[in-house]
N, C-alpha and C positions, 0 to 999 in steps of 0.2 A: 842539737836537738830536734831542729827541723829536718834535718837529713835523715835523722833515725825515724821519724815519725813518717816521712815519705814513703820510705822504704819497706815500712811497716804497713802501711794502706797498701804499696804494689803487692807484698806477699800476700795479704788478706784477699785481695781480687783475684790474683791468680789461684788461690785456694777455692775461691767461690765458684769460680769458672771451672777448675776441675770438677769440683762437686757436682756442678751443673751437667757435665758432660757424662758423668757416670750415671747420675740420675737418668737422662735422657736415652744413654745405652741400656739401663736397667728394664726402663719401660718399654723399649723397642724389643729387646729379648723377651721379655714377660707376654707380650703381645704376640710374639710369633709363636711360643710356645702353647698359649691359649688357641691359636689359630694358624697350625703350619701351613694351610694354603695361602695365606695372606703373603703378598710381595713386599720382599724386603726395599727398604728405601733404595737402594742400588737397582732394584729390578723395576722401579716406576718410573715408565718412559716421561720423559721430557715433553712439554709442549712442543709440537712444529709448526711451521708456518702451513696455512692452508694451501692446496694445491688445486689446480683447476681439473675438471673432469677429463679423463683421457679423451683423445680426439679419435672420431670415426675414421674408417678406411673407406676410402671411393672403392666403389663396386664398378668395376673396369667393363662390366658386360650390361651396364644399365644405363640406358638412355631416358631421359624427360622429354617431354613432349608437351608443349603448350600451344593449342591452336587458339589463337587470340580471338577475343570477342566472343559473342555468343548471347542466345536469350533477345532482351530488349536492345542490348550493344551488337548491332548489324556491322558496325564497323564501315568501310568506305562502300560504296556502290561502283560496282566494276564494268557495268555495261546495263543492258535491257533487264532489269530484275535479278541482276546477277550481285549476291552480297557477300562482302568479305567472309563474313563468319561461316559460311556455306564453304566457299574456297578451301578455307584453312583448314575445316572440318574433314572434307573430302580428302584432302592431300595428307593430313594426319592419319588416316585410316589406310593411305597407301603407302606412307612411309613406316608405320608400325607394322604392316603386315613385311615388307620388305625386310626390316631390322630383325624382327621375330624369326624370318627364315634364315636370317645369317648368324644366329645363336645369342641376339641379344635380348635382353627383357626390357619392356617399355613400360613406363609409368607416364599415363597421361591425365591432364586436366578435366578432359570431357572427351566422351565418346557419341555424344549426341548435341541436341539443342535444346539445353534447361533453361525452363523458364526463370531461373535464379541463378546464374552463374556465378562462379567465385570471382573475388575480387582479384585486382592485382597482387595486392599484399598475401591473399590467401592461396595465390597460385606460387609465388616466390615461398612461402613457407613449406607447402607441398614438395616442391624441387629441394628445399634444404634439406628436408627430413629423408629425402631417398639417397643422399650422398650419391649422386650419377656422375658417371664419367664425364657426360655432357649433357648441357642443358640446351633445349632447340626451342624458342619462340617463333611460332609461324604467322607470317602474314600475307597480305596479297595487295596488289595495286594493278592499276591500269596505266601508272605512269613509267615510261623507261622501257627497258627490253632485258629481258634472261630474269637470270636470279643474282638478288642482291643479298649479301651477307654483312651483316653489321655487328661490332661488339658496341660495350658501352662507351659513353665519352667519358666516364672516369678516368684520371691518370692512375697506373699502377702504384701499389701501397709502397712506401718505402721501408727499406730492411729494418728488421725489428733490432733495437738497442741490445747489447749483450747480456744487460740485467734483465731485460724485460721476459725473458721466457719462464721466471719463476713467479711472476705476477699476472694476476688475471686482468686483463683489460678489454671491456667492453668494447665491441666497434658498432659505430652508428650503423641503424637499418639502412639508410639512404645510400652507403658507402659501403655495403658487405662486398660488392662485387669487386672492389679496388685490390683485394689481395690475389684475384683471378685473372685480372686482365691480360696478362700476359700469356696464360696458357689461353684465354679465350681467343686472343689474336693469332697463337701458332693454330687453334684448331680453326680457325677462320680461313687462314691461309691453306690447309689441307682440304677444307671443303671446296675452294676456289678452284685448288689445282685438279681434282676431281672432276668438277663440273665442266672445265675447259676441255679436260680429255674425252669428256663425254659429247663433246661439240655443243656445249651449252653455254650461252653469253653469261659472263658472272664478274660481278665486282663487290669490292669490300671497302667497308668504311666505318664509320661511328654514327650512331643516332641514338637518342633518348627516347628509346622505345622500352616500357614499362612490359614486365617487371625487371630488366637487366640487372639496374644498379644493386638491387637487392638479393641476387642469385649468389649463392656460395658455392659455384661449381664453373667449369670451363663453359661458357656460355655465349650464345649467338642469337641474333634472329635472322632468321631465312625468310624473306619477302619474294615471292614469285610475282614476277610481271609478265606481261605476253610477249612471245619470242619473235621477234621483228623477223628472223630468217625465214621461219615457217608460218607464221601470221598466226600461230597457235594463241590462244587466249589463255587467260591465267587457270580458267576452270576445265581445260581441255585433258581429259582422263589420260591421252597418251602422253601428253607434254609432262603432266605429273607424274607419270610412272616411270618416265625417263629420270626426271629430276630426283625421285626415289631411290632407284638404283643407284644413281651416282654419288648419292648423300651417304647411301650404306657403304658403299665401297671406300668412302672416304674415312667413315667412323670405324669401318674394319682396320684401317691403318692406324688411326687414331688408337684404338684399343691396342694393338701389336706395341705401340712406341709409348704408351702411357705408363710411367713408373707408378706404384702404389704410393699415393701420398694422400695423408689425413687432412681432413680440413682444420682450419685453426678451431680450436677448443674456445677461445675467446669470441669468436663472429656468433651473432644473434642466428637461432633456426627462424624464429617469426618475429614479426614487428613488434615494437613496444606496445604493451598494453595499457 
């Protein structure tokens, strides 16, 4: 008797399930007949995992220049009334002219001495939005000789995990340059070689110069020191023009060998708000 009741219950449940399926199907058919444009269940897409935005492509013919200091921030004093902010601006003007003549587009943080200059974070944000092939921060000093080319003190970023390509992983603002350190060091070597070929003393190294750590591009700081061989000070116009031509030659080589590579979509463009 118990077995018979159990079988009857199973059959009743099966019939009820079948009736429910028929009812749902008839409802769907009725809805489709009332609105033929409505998608069928098979046409309704299933939710997918959100993807990060497409990565912008580097502009191989664009150079970003940042003449350091400006306004109330005069930088170092290089001699009798010679201010670093004036030397970097004068050199940026000469370098920009040489680069433009070589077919480059140049974005610069200043072309005058504003009373309210950009902060280091604002300079970095301007650079990051430009997607430049190279970012060059310009400094000047009375110490040492020749041209000093510095890269960030950050260590290169480790290779991403295999599964990280599908995840949006924000990069800390203070280490945004880490993904570009290897490229930055390659750029520094090319600049040093070109300067040496132009008979200009040059050295490379790492230094904590802002805003290098925040730049999302191959980035170096170029610091002009007096030329001990010719006794030319950092603000000498002929000396600066010589350096500008050497750097332009190096950047032409950099442009020719630079493979188009998008910046990481996970990296920040600007500092945290």
